[in-house]
All heavy atoms as atom14 arrays in JSON, in Angstrom:
{
  "sequence": "MDEPAEVDQDAVLRARTMLLGSGRLPLHQQIEAYRVLSDVSPATYLPKLSRALHQ",
  "atom14_mask": [
    [1, 1, 1, 1, 1, 1, 1, 1, 0, 0, 0, 0, 0, 0],
    [1, 1, 1, 1, 1, 1, 1, 1, 0, 0, 0, 0, 0, 0],
    [1, 1, 1, 1, 1, 1, 1, 1, 1, 0, 0, 0, 0, 0],
    [1, 1, 1, 1, 1, 1, 1, 0, 0, 0, 0, 0, 0, 0],
    [1, 1, 1, 1, 1, 0, 0, 0, 0, 0, 0, 0, 0, 0],
    [1, 1, 1, 1, 1, 1, 1, 1, 1, 0, 0, 0, 0, 0],
    [1, 1, 1, 1, 1, 1, 1, 0, 0, 0, 0, 0, 0, 0],
    [1, 1, 1, 1, 1, 1, 1, 1, 0, 0, 0, 0, 0, 0],
    [1, 1, 1, 1, 1, 1, 1, 1, 1, 0, 0, 0, 0, 0],
    [1, 1, 1, 1, 1, 1, 1, 1, 0, 0, 0, 0, 0, 0],
    [1, 1, 1, 1, 1, 0, 0, 0, 0, 0, 0, 0, 0, 0],
    [1, 1, 1, 1, 1, 1, 1, 0, 0, 0, 0, 0, 0, 0],
    [1, 1, 1, 1, 1, 1, 1, 1, 0, 0, 0, 0, 0, 0],
    [1, 1, 1, 1, 1, 1, 1, 1, 1, 1, 1, 0, 0, 0],
    [1, 1, 1, 1, 1, 0, 0, 0, 0, 0, 0, 0, 0, 0],
    [1, 1, 1, 1, 1, 1, 1, 1, 1, 1, 1, 0, 0, 0],
    [1, 1, 1, 1, 1, 1, 1, 0, 0, 0, 0, 0, 0, 0],
    [1, 1, 1, 1, 1, 1, 1, 1, 0, 0, 0, 0, 0, 0],
    [1, 1, 1, 1, 1, 1, 1, 1, 0, 0, 0, 0, 0, 0],
    [1, 1, 1, 1, 1, 1, 1, 1, 0, 0, 0, 0, 0, 0],
    [1, 1, 1, 1, 0, 0, 0, 0, 0, 0, 0, 0, 0, 0],
    [1, 1, 1, 1, 1, 1, 0, 0, 0, 0, 0, 0, 0, 0],
    [1, 1, 1, 1, 0, 0, 0, 0, 0, 0, 0, 0, 0, 0],
    [1, 1, 1, 1, 1, 1, 1, 1, 1, 1, 1, 0, 0, 0],
    [1, 1, 1, 1, 1, 1, 1, 1, 0, 0, 0, 0, 0, 0],
    [1, 1, 1, 1, 1, 1, 1, 0, 0, 0, 0, 0, 0, 0],
    [1, 1, 1, 1, 1, 1, 1, 1, 0, 0, 0, 0, 0, 0],
    [1, 1, 1, 1, 1, 1, 1, 1, 1, 1, 0, 0, 0, 0],
    [1, 1, 1, 1, 1, 1, 1, 1, 1, 0, 0, 0, 0, 0],
    [1, 1, 1, 1, 1, 1, 1, 1, 1, 0, 0, 0, 0, 0],
    [1, 1, 1, 1, 1, 1, 1, 1, 0, 0, 0, 0, 0, 0],
    [1, 1, 1, 1, 1, 1, 1, 1, 1, 0, 0, 0, 0, 0],
    [1, 1, 1, 1, 1, 0, 0, 0, 0, 0, 0, 0, 0, 0],
    [1, 1, 1, 1, 1, 1, 1, 1, 1, 1, 1, 1, 0, 0],
    [1, 1, 1, 1, 1, 1, 1, 1, 1, 1, 1, 0, 0, 0],
    [1, 1, 1, 1, 1, 1, 1, 0, 0, 0, 0, 0, 0, 0],
    [1, 1, 1, 1, 1, 1, 1, 1, 0, 0, 0, 0, 0, 0],
    [1, 1, 1, 1, 1, 1, 0, 0, 0, 0, 0, 0, 0, 0],
    [1, 1, 1, 1, 1, 1, 1, 1, 0, 0, 0, 0, 0, 0],
    [1, 1, 1, 1, 1, 1, 1, 0, 0, 0, 0, 0, 0, 0],
    [1, 1, 1, 1, 1, 1, 0, 0, 0, 0, 0, 0, 0, 0],
    [1, 1, 1, 1, 1, 1, 1, 0, 0, 0, 0, 0, 0, 0],
    [1, 1, 1, 1, 1, 0, 0, 0, 0, 0, 0, 0, 0, 0],
    [1, 1, 1, 1, 1, 1, 1, 0, 0, 0, 0, 0, 0, 0],
    [1, 1, 1, 1, 1, 1, 1, 1, 1, 1, 1, 1, 0, 0],
    [1, 1, 1, 1, 1, 1, 1, 1, 0, 0, 0, 0, 0, 0],
    [1, 1, 1, 1, 1, 1, 1, 0, 0, 0, 0, 0, 0, 0],
    [1, 1, 1, 1, 1, 1, 1, 1, 1, 0, 0, 0, 0, 0],
    [1, 1, 1, 1, 1, 1, 1, 1, 0, 0, 0, 0, 0, 0],
    [1, 1, 1, 1, 1, 1, 0, 0, 0, 0, 0, 0, 0, 0],
    [1, 1, 1, 1, 1, 1, 1, 1, 1, 1, 1, 0, 0, 0],
    [1, 1, 1, 1, 1, 0, 0, 0, 0, 0, 0, 0, 0, 0],
    [1, 1, 1, 1, 1, 1, 1, 1, 0, 0, 0, 0, 0, 0],
    [1, 1, 1, 1, 1, 1, 1, 1, 1, 1, 0, 0, 0, 0],
    [1, 1, 1, 1, 1, 1, 1, 1, 1, 0, 0, 0, 0, 0]
  ],
  "atom14_positions": [
    [[-17.51, 27.96, -97.08], [-17.5, 28.63, -95.8], [-18.42, 29.84, -95.85], [-18.6, 30.46, -96.88], [-16.08, 29.09, -95.46], [-15.24, 27.96, -94.9], [-13.5, 28.33, -94.71], [-13.46, 29.56, -93.51], [0.0, 0.0, 0.0], [0.0, 0.0, 0.0], [0.0, 0.0, 0.0], [0.0, 0.0, 0.0], [0.0, 0.0, 0.0], [0.0, 0.0, 0.0]],
    [[-18.96, 30.17, -94.69], [-19.85, 31.31, -94.6], [-19.06, 32.61, -94.63], [-17.95, 32.69, -94.11], [-20.67, 31.26, -93.31], [-21.66, 30.1, -93.31], [-22.09, 29.74, -94.4], [-21.97, 29.6, -92.23], [0.0, 0.0, 0.0], [0.0, 0.0, 0.0], [0.0, 0.0, 0.0], [0.0, 0.0, 0.0], [0.0, 0.0, 0.0], [0.0, 0.0, 0.0]],
    [[-19.66, 33.61, -95.24], [-19.07, 34.94, -95.23], [-19.28, 35.55, -93.84], [-20.34, 35.37, -93.25], [-19.77, 35.82, -96.27], [-19.53, 35.39, -97.69], [-18.18, 35.84, -98.21], [-17.7, 36.91, -97.79], [-17.61, 35.11, -99.02], [0.0, 0.0, 0.0], [0.0, 0.0, 0.0], [0.0, 0.0, 0.0], [0.0, 0.0, 0.0], [0.0, 0.0, 0.0]],
    [[-18.3, 36.26, -93.32], [-18.52, 36.93, -92.03], [-19.6, 38.0, -92.16], [-19.69, 38.68, -93.19], [-17.18, 37.55, -91.68], [-16.36, 37.47, -92.91], [-16.97, 36.46, -93.82], [0.0, 0.0, 0.0], [0.0, 0.0, 0.0], [0.0, 0.0, 0.0], [0.0, 0.0, 0.0], [0.0, 0.0, 0.0], [0.0, 0.0, 0.0], [0.0, 0.0, 0.0]],
    [[-20.41, 38.16, -91.14], [-21.49, 39.13, -91.17], [-20.9, 40.54, -91.12], [-19.87, 40.78, -90.51], [-22.41, 38.92, -89.99], [0.0, 0.0, 0.0], [0.0, 0.0, 0.0], [0.0, 0.0, 0.0], [0.0, 0.0, 0.0], [0.0, 0.0, 0.0], [0.0, 0.0, 0.0], [0.0, 0.0, 0.0], [0.0, 0.0, 0.0], [0.0, 0.0, 0.0]],
    [[-21.58, 41.45, -91.79], [-21.16, 42.84, -91.76], [-21.4, 43.39, -90.36], [-22.43, 43.12, -89.74], [-21.97, 43.66, -92.76], [-21.6, 43.42, -94.2], [-20.26, 44.01, -94.56], [-19.93, 45.11, -94.09], [-19.54, 43.35, -95.31], [0.0, 0.0, 0.0], [0.0, 0.0, 0.0], [0.0, 0.0, 0.0], [0.0, 0.0, 0.0], [0.0, 0.0, 0.0]],
    [[-20.46, 44.14, -89.86], [-20.58, 44.74, -88.55], [-21.1, 46.16, -88.72], [-20.57, 46.94, -89.51], [-19.22, 44.76, -87.83], [-19.32, 45.48, -86.5], [-18.68, 43.36, -87.66], [0.0, 0.0, 0.0], [0.0, 0.0, 0.0], [0.0, 0.0, 0.0], [0.0, 0.0, 0.0], [0.0, 0.0, 0.0], [0.0, 0.0, 0.0], [0.0, 0.0, 0.0]],
    [[-22.15, 46.49, -87.99], [-22.72, 47.83, -88.03], [-21.85, 48.75, -87.18], [-21.91, 48.73, -85.95], [-24.15, 47.78, -87.49], [-24.85, 49.12, -87.57], [-24.22, 50.12, -87.99], [-26.04, 49.18, -87.2], [0.0, 0.0, 0.0], [0.0, 0.0, 0.0], [0.0, 0.0, 0.0], [0.0, 0.0, 0.0], [0.0, 0.0, 0.0], [0.0, 0.0, 0.0]],
    [[-20.99, 49.52, -87.84], [-20.04, 50.37, -87.14], [-20.74, 51.43, -86.29], [-20.23, 51.83, -85.24], [-19.08, 51.03, -88.13], [-18.16, 50.05, -88.82], [-17.25, 49.31, -87.84], [-16.77, 49.86, -86.87], [-17.04, 48.04, -88.11], [0.0, 0.0, 0.0], [0.0, 0.0, 0.0], [0.0, 0.0, 0.0], [0.0, 0.0, 0.0], [0.0, 0.0, 0.0]],
    [[-21.9, 51.89, -86.72], [-22.66, 52.86, -85.92], [-23.11, 52.23, -84.6], [-23.04, 52.86, -83.55], [-23.87, 53.38, -86.68], [-23.49, 54.3, -87.82], [-22.39, 54.89, -87.78], [-24.3, 54.43, -88.75], [0.0, 0.0, 0.0], [0.0, 0.0, 0.0], [0.0, 0.0, 0.0], [0.0, 0.0, 0.0], [0.0, 0.0, 0.0], [0.0, 0.0, 0.0]],
    [[-23.57, 50.98, -84.66], [-24.0, 50.29, -83.44], [-22.82, 50.06, -82.5], [-22.95, 50.18, -81.28], [-24.66, 48.96, -83.8], [0.0, 0.0, 0.0], [0.0, 0.0, 0.0], [0.0, 0.0, 0.0], [0.0, 0.0, 0.0], [0.0, 0.0, 0.0], [0.0, 0.0, 0.0], [0.0, 0.0, 0.0], [0.0, 0.0, 0.0], [0.0, 0.0, 0.0]],
    [[-21.66, 49.73, -83.06], [-20.46, 49.53, -82.25], [-20.08, 50.84, -81.56], [-19.78, 50.86, -80.36], [-19.3, 48.99, -83.11], [-17.99, 49.01, -82.34], [-19.62, 47.6, -83.61], [0.0, 0.0, 0.0], [0.0, 0.0, 0.0], [0.0, 0.0, 0.0], [0.0, 0.0, 0.0], [0.0, 0.0, 0.0], [0.0, 0.0, 0.0], [0.0, 0.0, 0.0]],
    [[-20.1, 51.93, -82.29], [-19.76, 53.23, -81.72], [-20.75, 53.63, -80.62], [-20.35, 54.12, -79.56], [-19.73, 54.3, -82.81], [-19.32, 55.7, -82.38], [-17.93, 55.7, -81.76], [-19.38, 56.64, -83.56], [0.0, 0.0, 0.0], [0.0, 0.0, 0.0], [0.0, 0.0, 0.0], [0.0, 0.0, 0.0], [0.0, 0.0, 0.0], [0.0, 0.0, 0.0]],
    [[-22.05, 53.4, -80.86], [-23.06, 53.71, -79.83], [-22.84, 52.88, -78.58], [-22.92, 53.39, -77.45], [-24.47, 53.47, -80.38], [-25.0, 54.59, -81.23], [-26.49, 54.42, -81.51], [-26.82, 53.15, -82.14], [-26.8, 52.92, -83.44], [-26.46, 53.88, -84.27], [-27.12, 51.74, -83.92], [0.0, 0.0, 0.0], [0.0, 0.0, 0.0], [0.0, 0.0, 0.0]],
    [[-22.54, 51.59, -78.75], [-22.34, 50.71, -77.6], [-21.12, 51.15, -76.8], [-21.15, 51.2, -75.56], [-22.18, 49.26, -78.07], [0.0, 0.0, 0.0], [0.0, 0.0, 0.0], [0.0, 0.0, 0.0], [0.0, 0.0, 0.0], [0.0, 0.0, 0.0], [0.0, 0.0, 0.0], [0.0, 0.0, 0.0], [0.0, 0.0, 0.0], [0.0, 0.0, 0.0]],
    [[-20.03, 51.47, -77.48], [-18.83, 51.92, -76.78], [-19.07, 53.23, -76.05], [-18.61, 53.44, -74.93], [-17.66, 52.05, -77.75], [-17.12, 50.72, -78.17], [-15.89, 50.84, -79.02], [-15.35, 49.5, -79.26], [-14.75, 49.14, -80.36], [-14.56, 50.01, -81.34], [-14.29, 47.91, -80.5], [0.0, 0.0, 0.0], [0.0, 0.0, 0.0], [0.0, 0.0, 0.0]],
    [[-19.81, 54.13, -76.68], [-20.12, 55.41, -76.07], [-20.99, 55.22, -74.83], [-20.76, 55.87, -73.8], [-20.83, 56.33, -77.08], [-19.99, 56.5, -78.22], [-21.14, 57.68, -76.48], [0.0, 0.0, 0.0], [0.0, 0.0, 0.0], [0.0, 0.0, 0.0], [0.0, 0.0, 0.0], [0.0, 0.0, 0.0], [0.0, 0.0, 0.0], [0.0, 0.0, 0.0]],
    [[-21.96, 54.32, -74.9], [-22.81, 54.04, -73.75], [-21.97, 53.55, -72.57], [-22.15, 53.99, -71.44], [-23.86, 52.99, -74.1], [-25.01, 53.51, -74.91], [-26.2, 52.25, -75.49], [-26.24, 51.03, -74.22], [0.0, 0.0, 0.0], [0.0, 0.0, 0.0], [0.0, 0.0, 0.0], [0.0, 0.0, 0.0], [0.0, 0.0, 0.0], [0.0, 0.0, 0.0]],
    [[-21.06, 52.62, -72.84], [-20.26, 52.03, -71.77], [-19.23, 53.01, -71.21], [-18.89, 52.94, -70.03], [-19.56, 50.76, -72.27], [-20.48, 49.6, -72.57], [-19.7, 48.46, -73.21], [-21.21, 49.12, -71.32], [0.0, 0.0, 0.0], [0.0, 0.0, 0.0], [0.0, 0.0, 0.0], [0.0, 0.0, 0.0], [0.0, 0.0, 0.0], [0.0, 0.0, 0.0]],
    [[-18.74, 53.92, -72.04], [-17.73, 54.88, -71.59], [-18.32, 56.13, -70.96], [-17.6, 56.9, -70.33], [-16.82, 55.28, -72.76], [-15.9, 54.19, -73.27], [-15.18, 54.66, -74.52], [-14.92, 53.77, -72.2], [0.0, 0.0, 0.0], [0.0, 0.0, 0.0], [0.0, 0.0, 0.0], [0.0, 0.0, 0.0], [0.0, 0.0, 0.0], [0.0, 0.0, 0.0]],
    [[-19.63, 56.33, -71.14], [-20.26, 57.51, -70.6], [-20.23, 57.53, -69.08], [-19.99, 56.53, -68.41], [0.0, 0.0, 0.0], [0.0, 0.0, 0.0], [0.0, 0.0, 0.0], [0.0, 0.0, 0.0], [0.0, 0.0, 0.0], [0.0, 0.0, 0.0], [0.0, 0.0, 0.0], [0.0, 0.0, 0.0], [0.0, 0.0, 0.0], [0.0, 0.0, 0.0]],
    [[-20.42, 58.71, -68.52], [-20.41, 58.83, -67.07], [-21.71, 58.26, -66.52], [-22.75, 58.27, -67.17], [-20.26, 60.29, -66.66], [-21.34, 61.05, -67.14], [0.0, 0.0, 0.0], [0.0, 0.0, 0.0], [0.0, 0.0, 0.0], [0.0, 0.0, 0.0], [0.0, 0.0, 0.0], [0.0, 0.0, 0.0], [0.0, 0.0, 0.0], [0.0, 0.0, 0.0]],
    [[-21.63, 57.73, -65.34], [-22.81, 57.17, -64.7], [-22.94, 55.68, -64.94], [-22.25, 55.1, -65.79], [0.0, 0.0, 0.0], [0.0, 0.0, 0.0], [0.0, 0.0, 0.0], [0.0, 0.0, 0.0], [0.0, 0.0, 0.0], [0.0, 0.0, 0.0], [0.0, 0.0, 0.0], [0.0, 0.0, 0.0], [0.0, 0.0, 0.0], [0.0, 0.0, 0.0]],
    [[-23.8, 55.08, -64.2], [-24.03, 53.64, -64.26], [-25.2, 53.36, -65.19], [-26.27, 53.96, -65.06], [-24.35, 53.13, -62.85], [-24.62, 51.69, -62.76], [-23.35, 50.96, -62.41], [-23.69, 49.58, -62.11], [-22.99, 48.57, -62.51], [-21.9, 48.77, -63.2], [-23.35, 47.35, -62.22], [0.0, 0.0, 0.0], [0.0, 0.0, 0.0], [0.0, 0.0, 0.0]],
    [[-25.0, 52.43, -66.12], [-26.07, 52.06, -67.04], [-27.0, 51.04, -66.4], [-26.54, 50.18, -65.63], [-25.48, 51.4, -68.29], [-24.79, 52.28, -69.3], [-24.21, 51.42, -70.42], [-25.76, 53.26, -69.89], [0.0, 0.0, 0.0], [0.0, 0.0, 0.0], [0.0, 0.0, 0.0], [0.0, 0.0, 0.0], [0.0, 0.0, 0.0], [0.0, 0.0, 0.0]],
    [[-28.27, 51.09, -66.74], [-29.16, 50.01, -66.32], [-28.68, 48.68, -66.92], [-28.05, 48.66, -67.98], [-30.52, 50.41, -66.89], [-30.42, 51.86, -67.17], [-28.98, 52.14, -67.45], [0.0, 0.0, 0.0], [0.0, 0.0, 0.0], [0.0, 0.0, 0.0], [0.0, 0.0, 0.0], [0.0, 0.0, 0.0], [0.0, 0.0, 0.0], [0.0, 0.0, 0.0]],
    [[-28.97, 47.6, -66.26], [-28.47, 46.29, -66.66], [-28.87, 45.94, -68.1], [-28.05, 45.42, -68.86], [-28.96, 45.22, -65.69], [-28.39, 43.84, -65.86], [-26.87, 43.85, -65.76], [-28.98, 42.89, -64.84], [0.0, 0.0, 0.0], [0.0, 0.0, 0.0], [0.0, 0.0, 0.0], [0.0, 0.0, 0.0], [0.0, 0.0, 0.0], [0.0, 0.0, 0.0]],
    [[-30.1, 46.23, -68.49], [-30.53, 45.88, -69.85], [-29.73, 46.64, -70.91], [-29.48, 46.11, -71.99], [-32.04, 46.08, -70.02], [-32.48, 47.5, -70.05], [-32.68, 48.25, -68.9], [-32.76, 48.32, -71.08], [-33.07, 49.46, -69.24], [-33.13, 49.53, -70.55], [0.0, 0.0, 0.0], [0.0, 0.0, 0.0], [0.0, 0.0, 0.0], [0.0, 0.0, 0.0]],
    [[-29.3, 47.86, -70.61], [-28.48, 48.61, -71.56], [-27.05, 48.07, -71.62], [-26.44, 48.04, -72.68], [-28.47, 50.09, -71.21], [-29.77, 50.79, -71.53], [-29.72, 52.27, -71.23], [-28.92, 52.73, -70.41], [-30.58, 53.02, -71.89], [0.0, 0.0, 0.0], [0.0, 0.0, 0.0], [0.0, 0.0, 0.0], [0.0, 0.0, 0.0], [0.0, 0.0, 0.0]],
    [[-26.54, 47.63, -70.48], [-25.22, 46.99, -70.47], [-25.23, 45.74, -71.32], [-24.33, 45.51, -72.14], [-24.81, 46.62, -69.04], [-24.44, 47.77, -68.17], [-24.05, 47.29, -66.79], [-23.53, 46.19, -66.63], [-24.31, 48.1, -65.79], [0.0, 0.0, 0.0], [0.0, 0.0, 0.0], [0.0, 0.0, 0.0], [0.0, 0.0, 0.0], [0.0, 0.0, 0.0]],
    [[-26.27, 44.92, -71.15], [-26.37, 43.67, -71.9], [-26.46, 43.96, -73.39], [-25.8, 43.32, -74.2], [-27.58, 42.85, -71.41], [-27.3, 42.33, -70.0], [-27.9, 41.71, -72.37], [-28.48, 41.7, -69.32], [0.0, 0.0, 0.0], [0.0, 0.0, 0.0], [0.0, 0.0, 0.0], [0.0, 0.0, 0.0], [0.0, 0.0, 0.0], [0.0, 0.0, 0.0]],
    [[-27.26, 44.95, -73.76], [-27.39, 45.33, -75.17], [-26.05, 45.75, -75.75], [-25.66, 45.32, -76.85], [-28.41, 46.47, -75.28], [-28.62, 46.97, -76.68], [-29.58, 48.14, -76.73], [-30.44, 48.26, -75.83], [-29.47, 48.94, -77.67], [0.0, 0.0, 0.0], [0.0, 0.0, 0.0], [0.0, 0.0, 0.0], [0.0, 0.0, 0.0], [0.0, 0.0, 0.0]],
    [[-25.31, 46.56, -75.02], [-24.0, 47.03, -75.49], [-23.02, 45.88, -75.62], [-22.28, 45.77, -76.61], [-23.45, 48.1, -74.55], [0.0, 0.0, 0.0], [0.0, 0.0, 0.0], [0.0, 0.0, 0.0], [0.0, 0.0, 0.0], [0.0, 0.0, 0.0], [0.0, 0.0, 0.0], [0.0, 0.0, 0.0], [0.0, 0.0, 0.0], [0.0, 0.0, 0.0]],
    [[-22.97, 44.99, -74.62], [-22.05, 43.86, -74.67], [-22.39, 42.89, -75.79], [-21.5, 42.3, -76.39], [-22.02, 43.12, -73.33], [-21.36, 43.91, -72.22], [-21.85, 43.86, -70.93], [-20.23, 44.69, -72.45], [-21.24, 44.58, -69.9], [-19.63, 45.4, -71.44], [-20.14, 45.35, -70.17], [-19.53, 46.04, -69.16], [0.0, 0.0, 0.0], [0.0, 0.0, 0.0]],
    [[-23.65, 42.75, -76.12], [-24.04, 41.87, -77.24], [-23.51, 42.41, -78.56], [-23.01, 41.66, -79.39], [-25.55, 41.7, -77.3], [-26.07, 40.75, -76.28], [-27.54, 40.47, -76.46], [-27.94, 39.42, -75.53], [-29.15, 39.27, -75.06], [-30.11, 40.08, -75.45], [-29.43, 38.3, -74.22], [0.0, 0.0, 0.0], [0.0, 0.0, 0.0], [0.0, 0.0, 0.0]],
    [[-23.62, 43.7, -78.74], [-23.11, 44.33, -79.97], [-21.59, 44.18, -80.04], [-21.03, 43.77, -81.05], [-23.52, 45.81, -80.04], [-22.79, 46.53, -81.16], [-25.02, 45.94, -80.21], [0.0, 0.0, 0.0], [0.0, 0.0, 0.0], [0.0, 0.0, 0.0], [0.0, 0.0, 0.0], [0.0, 0.0, 0.0], [0.0, 0.0, 0.0], [0.0, 0.0, 0.0]],
    [[-20.92, 44.49, -78.94], [-19.46, 44.49, -78.94], [-18.87, 43.09, -78.94], [-17.73, 42.91, -79.39], [-18.95, 45.28, -77.73], [-19.27, 46.77, -77.79], [-18.91, 47.46, -76.49], [-18.58, 47.43, -78.96], [0.0, 0.0, 0.0], [0.0, 0.0, 0.0], [0.0, 0.0, 0.0], [0.0, 0.0, 0.0], [0.0, 0.0, 0.0], [0.0, 0.0, 0.0]],
    [[-19.6, 42.09, -78.48], [-19.07, 40.73, -78.49], [-18.93, 40.19, -79.92], [-18.14, 39.28, -80.15], [-19.94, 39.8, -77.65], [-21.21, 39.64, -78.22], [0.0, 0.0, 0.0], [0.0, 0.0, 0.0], [0.0, 0.0, 0.0], [0.0, 0.0, 0.0], [0.0, 0.0, 0.0], [0.0, 0.0, 0.0], [0.0, 0.0, 0.0], [0.0, 0.0, 0.0]],
    [[-19.66, 40.76, -80.86], [-19.48, 40.36, -82.27], [-18.15, 40.88, -82.81], [-17.54, 40.27, -83.67], [-20.61, 40.91, -83.14], [-21.92, 40.18, -82.92], [-21.88, 39.03, -82.43], [-22.97, 40.76, -83.24], [0.0, 0.0, 0.0], [0.0, 0.0, 0.0], [0.0, 0.0, 0.0], [0.0, 0.0, 0.0], [0.0, 0.0, 0.0], [0.0, 0.0, 0.0]],
    [[-17.71, 42.02, -82.31], [-16.48, 42.66, -82.79], [-15.25, 42.1, -82.08], [-14.23, 41.83, -82.69], [-16.57, 44.19, -82.58], [-15.27, 44.87, -82.98], [-17.73, 44.76, -83.35], [0.0, 0.0, 0.0], [0.0, 0.0, 0.0], [0.0, 0.0, 0.0], [0.0, 0.0, 0.0], [0.0, 0.0, 0.0], [0.0, 0.0, 0.0], [0.0, 0.0, 0.0]],
    [[-15.37, 41.92, -80.76], [-14.24, 41.48, -79.96], [-14.72, 40.46, -78.92], [-14.89, 40.79, -77.74], [-13.6, 42.69, -79.28], [-12.48, 42.3, -78.55], [0.0, 0.0, 0.0], [0.0, 0.0, 0.0], [0.0, 0.0, 0.0], [0.0, 0.0, 0.0], [0.0, 0.0, 0.0], [0.0, 0.0, 0.0], [0.0, 0.0, 0.0], [0.0, 0.0, 0.0]],
    [[-14.94, 39.21, -79.34], [-15.52, 38.22, -78.43], [-14.66, 37.91, -77.21], [-15.2, 37.72, -76.12], [-15.7, 36.97, -79.3], [-15.12, 37.27, -80.61], [-14.73, 38.7, -80.66], [0.0, 0.0, 0.0], [0.0, 0.0, 0.0], [0.0, 0.0, 0.0], [0.0, 0.0, 0.0], [0.0, 0.0, 0.0], [0.0, 0.0, 0.0], [0.0, 0.0, 0.0]],
    [[-13.36, 37.89, -77.35], [-12.5, 37.55, -76.2], [-12.62, 38.58, -75.09], [-12.5, 38.25, -73.91], [-11.05, 37.44, -76.66], [0.0, 0.0, 0.0], [0.0, 0.0, 0.0], [0.0, 0.0, 0.0], [0.0, 0.0, 0.0], [0.0, 0.0, 0.0], [0.0, 0.0, 0.0], [0.0, 0.0, 0.0], [0.0, 0.0, 0.0], [0.0, 0.0, 0.0]],
    [[-12.9, 39.8, -75.45], [-13.02, 40.87, -74.46], [-14.42, 40.98, -73.88], [-14.6, 41.12, -72.67], [-12.63, 42.22, -75.09], [-11.31, 42.12, -75.6], [-12.72, 43.35, -74.09], [0.0, 0.0, 0.0], [0.0, 0.0, 0.0], [0.0, 0.0, 0.0], [0.0, 0.0, 0.0], [0.0, 0.0, 0.0], [0.0, 0.0, 0.0], [0.0, 0.0, 0.0]],
    [[-15.44, 40.89, -74.74], [-16.78, 41.23, -74.29], [-17.67, 40.05, -73.95], [-18.67, 40.23, -73.25], [-17.46, 42.13, -75.33], [-16.82, 43.49, -75.38], [-15.96, 43.85, -76.4], [-17.03, 44.41, -74.36], [-15.36, 45.09, -76.43], [-16.42, 45.65, -74.38], [-15.59, 45.98, -75.41], [-14.98, 47.21, -75.42], [0.0, 0.0, 0.0], [0.0, 0.0, 0.0]],
    [[-17.37, 38.84, -74.38], [-18.2, 37.7, -73.99], [-18.17, 37.43, -72.49], [-19.22, 37.18, -71.9], [-17.82, 36.45, -74.78], [-18.39, 36.39, -76.2], [-17.89, 35.13, -76.92], [-19.89, 36.45, -76.21], [0.0, 0.0, 0.0], [0.0, 0.0, 0.0], [0.0, 0.0, 0.0], [0.0, 0.0, 0.0], [0.0, 0.0, 0.0], [0.0, 0.0, 0.0]],
    [[-17.0, 37.51, -71.83], [-17.03, 37.34, -70.37], [-17.85, 38.43, -69.67], [-18.57, 38.14, -68.7], [-15.56, 37.41, -69.97], [-14.8, 37.08, -71.2], [-15.64, 37.58, -72.34], [0.0, 0.0, 0.0], [0.0, 0.0, 0.0], [0.0, 0.0, 0.0], [0.0, 0.0, 0.0], [0.0, 0.0, 0.0], [0.0, 0.0, 0.0], [0.0, 0.0, 0.0]],
    [[-17.77, 39.65, -70.16], [-18.54, 40.75, -69.56], [-20.04, 40.55, -69.8], [-20.85, 40.81, -68.92], [-18.08, 42.09, -70.12], [-16.66, 42.43, -69.69], [-16.18, 43.71, -70.31], [-14.76, 43.98, -69.87], [-14.25, 45.27, -70.29], [0.0, 0.0, 0.0], [0.0, 0.0, 0.0], [0.0, 0.0, 0.0], [0.0, 0.0, 0.0], [0.0, 0.0, 0.0]],
    [[-20.37, 40.07, -71.0], [-21.77, 39.77, -71.3], [-22.28, 38.66, -70.39], [-23.38, 38.74, -69.84], [-21.93, 39.37, -72.77], [-23.31, 38.91, -73.22], [-24.34, 40.0, -72.99], [-23.28, 38.49, -74.68], [0.0, 0.0, 0.0], [0.0, 0.0, 0.0], [0.0, 0.0, 0.0], [0.0, 0.0, 0.0], [0.0, 0.0, 0.0], [0.0, 0.0, 0.0]],
    [[-21.47, 37.65, -70.2], [-21.86, 36.54, -69.34], [-22.11, 37.01, -67.91], [-23.11, 36.63, -67.28], [-20.77, 35.48, -69.37], [-21.07, 34.42, -68.51], [0.0, 0.0, 0.0], [0.0, 0.0, 0.0], [0.0, 0.0, 0.0], [0.0, 0.0, 0.0], [0.0, 0.0, 0.0], [0.0, 0.0, 0.0], [0.0, 0.0, 0.0], [0.0, 0.0, 0.0]],
    [[-21.22, 37.83, -67.38], [-21.41, 38.36, -66.03], [-22.66, 39.19, -65.92], [-23.43, 39.11, -64.94], [-20.2, 39.18, -65.59], [-19.03, 38.32, -65.14], [-17.96, 39.15, -64.45], [-17.34, 40.15, -65.31], [-16.29, 39.9, -66.1], [-15.75, 38.71, -66.14], [-15.78, 40.86, -66.83], [0.0, 0.0, 0.0], [0.0, 0.0, 0.0], [0.0, 0.0, 0.0]],
    [[-22.92, 40.03, -66.92], [-24.12, 40.87, -66.9], [-25.39, 40.03, -66.97], [-26.37, 40.33, -66.3], [-24.08, 41.87, -68.06], [0.0, 0.0, 0.0], [0.0, 0.0, 0.0], [0.0, 0.0, 0.0], [0.0, 0.0, 0.0], [0.0, 0.0, 0.0], [0.0, 0.0, 0.0], [0.0, 0.0, 0.0], [0.0, 0.0, 0.0], [0.0, 0.0, 0.0]],
    [[-25.36, 38.95, -67.76], [-26.55, 38.1, -67.87], [-26.81, 37.32, -66.57], [-27.95, 37.0, -66.27], [-26.39, 37.12, -69.03], [-26.5, 37.74, -70.41], [-26.08, 36.74, -71.48], [-27.92, 38.23, -70.67], [0.0, 0.0, 0.0], [0.0, 0.0, 0.0], [0.0, 0.0, 0.0], [0.0, 0.0, 0.0], [0.0, 0.0, 0.0], [0.0, 0.0, 0.0]],
    [[-25.77, 37.04, -65.81], [-25.94, 36.32, -64.55], [-26.38, 37.21, -63.4], [-26.75, 36.71, -62.35], [-24.63, 35.59, -64.18], [-24.47, 34.33, -64.92], [-23.74, 34.25, -66.08], [-24.94, 33.08, -64.68], [-23.78, 33.01, -66.53], [-24.5, 32.29, -65.7], [0.0, 0.0, 0.0], [0.0, 0.0, 0.0], [0.0, 0.0, 0.0], [0.0, 0.0, 0.0]],
    [[-26.34, 38.51, -63.59], [-26.73, 39.43, -62.5], [-28.21, 39.47, -62.31], [-29.09, 39.47, -62.86], [-26.21, 40.83, -62.75], [-24.75, 40.93, -62.51], [-24.22, 42.35, -62.69], [-24.95, 43.24, -63.11], [-22.97, 42.55, -62.39], [0.0, 0.0, 0.0], [0.0, 0.0, 0.0], [0.0, 0.0, 0.0], [0.0, 0.0, 0.0], [0.0, 0.0, 0.0]]
  ]
}
């Protein structure tokens, strides 16, 4: 079996901070954040990533 990939905790923290910050993020930044977070919590962030990609 494959070893799970290491998660870059700094990238996860940056993505969460971007999404929680005040103001509306540009779509490309939302997609970038959801891609990072979908590796950590796919059930939560894959649907959000999908919606952002369809916009």
